[in-house]
GUKE-530880 format. One record per residue: residue in three letters; x, y, z of N, C-alpha, C in turn. Coordinates in steps of 0.2 Angstrom, whole numbers, plus 5000, padded with zeros to 4 digits. Layout:
# residues N
ALAXYZXYZXYZ
...
***
This chain:
# residues 104
MET505748095088506048155092506348205086
ARG506648185081506848245077506348265073
LEU505848235071505248265068504948315072
LYS504848295079504348335083504748395085
SER505448395085505848465086505748505079
LEU505848475073505748505066505048545067
ALA504648515068503848535068503848605073
LEU504048595079504148645084504448705081
ALA505048695077505448755074505148785069
ILE504748745065504248775059503748815063
LEU503448795068502848825071503148905074
ALA503648895078503948945080504149005076
LEU504448985069504649035064503949065061
ALA503449025060502849055058502449105064
LEU502549095069502249135074502749195075
ALA503349195075503749245076503849295069
SER503749265063503749305057503249365057
PRO503349415055502749465055502249455050
ALA501649475051501049455048501049485039
HIS501349535039501349575032501849535027
ALA502249485029502749445026502349395022
PHE501849385025501349325021500849365017
GLY500749425017500149465013499549465018
TRP499549465024499049485028499049555031
GLY498549585032498449645035498649705031
TRP498849755036499049825032499749825031
TYR499849855025500549865023500749945023
ASP501149965028501350045029500650075031
GLY500150055034499550085036499050095030
VAL499250065024498850075019498550005016
GLN497949995015497549925013497249945006
GLY497549905000497249924994497749884989
ASN497549904982497849874977497949924971
ASP498049904965498249954960497650004958
GLY496949984960496550034959496350084964
GLY496550074970496650124975496550084982
GLY496350124987496350094994496050134999
ILE496150115006495950145011496550165016
ILE496450215020496950225026496550245032
SER496750205037496350215043496450275046
TRP495950325048496050395050496350385057
SER496650445058496950455065497350515066
PRO497450555070497750625071498450625068
GLU498750565070499450545068499550555061
VAL498950525057498950515050498850565046
ALA498450615049498150685045498650715042
PRO499250735044499650775040500050745034
VAL499950665034500450645029500050585025
PHE499350585025498950535022498950545013
ARG499150605012499250615004499950575003
ASP500450585007501150555005501050475005
MET500550455009500550375010500150355005
ALA499650395002499250374996499750364989
ALA500050424989500550434983500950384983
GLY501250354988501750314989501550244987
HIS500950234989500650174987500350164979
CYS500150204977499950224970500650224966
ALA501250244968501850254964502150184962
ARG501850134966502050064964501950044957
TRP501350064956501150054950501050114944
ASN501650144945501650204941501050254940
LYS500650254945500050304945500050354950
VAL499650394949499550444954498850434959
ALA498850464965498350454969497950504969
ILE497250504969496650554970496350534977
ILE496350574981495950574987495150574985
THR494750534987494050534986493750554992
SER493850534998493350545004493950545010
VAL493750595015494150605021493650615027
HIS493550555030493050565036493550565043
ARG493450625046493950635051493650615058
VAL493550545058493150515064493550455065
TYR493650435072494050375073493650315071
GLY493850265067493450195064493250225057
ASP493350285054493250285048493950285044
TYR493850295037494450295033494450345028
ILE495150355025495150405021495250355014
GLY494850385009494850345003495150364997
PHE495550334993495950354988495850314981
VAL495950334975495950294969496650304966
CYS496850254963497550264958497350274951
HIS497550324948497450334941498150354937
PHE498250334931498750354927498750424926
PRO499350454927499350524926499150544918
ARG498950604918498850634910499450634906
GLY499350604900499950594896500350534897
TYR500250494901500650434903500450384898
ASP500950344894500850304889501150234893
PRO500750184895501050124898501650094893
VAL501350094887501750054882502450074881
LYS502450154880503050184880503450184886
ALA503150184892503550184898503850114898
PHE503550064895503950004897504549994892
TYR504550024886505050024881505650074883
TYR505450124886505950184887506150194894
GLN505750174899505850184905506150254907
GLY505650294906505850364906505950404913
GLY505950364918506050384925505450384929
ALA505450414936504850404940504350454938
VAL503750434940503150464939503050524944
ARG502950584941502850644946502250644950
THR502150644956501550644959501350714961
ARG500650724959500350794962499750774965
TYR499650824969498950804974498450854970
***
């Protein structure tokens, strides 16, 4: 009986926790990695997609460059992440000079 209630508690916890906690699905509306990613287009995202891409790339001290914008439901906004001009990862590791400025 005790084992059965423990199994039910674990199952309930797994079903109640959000999917992004396990690394599944979209994180803040952006799907990608340190090389870039995609954002699903919608009218609500249109004014802020540059900020979303910049925030995603800033996790790796990179800047976002928008590569494609298809303003159709079901299409995506594509972007790539690059190190900014003049950025030296070795010096940044040793000196921790501050946050990376993002420019569009």
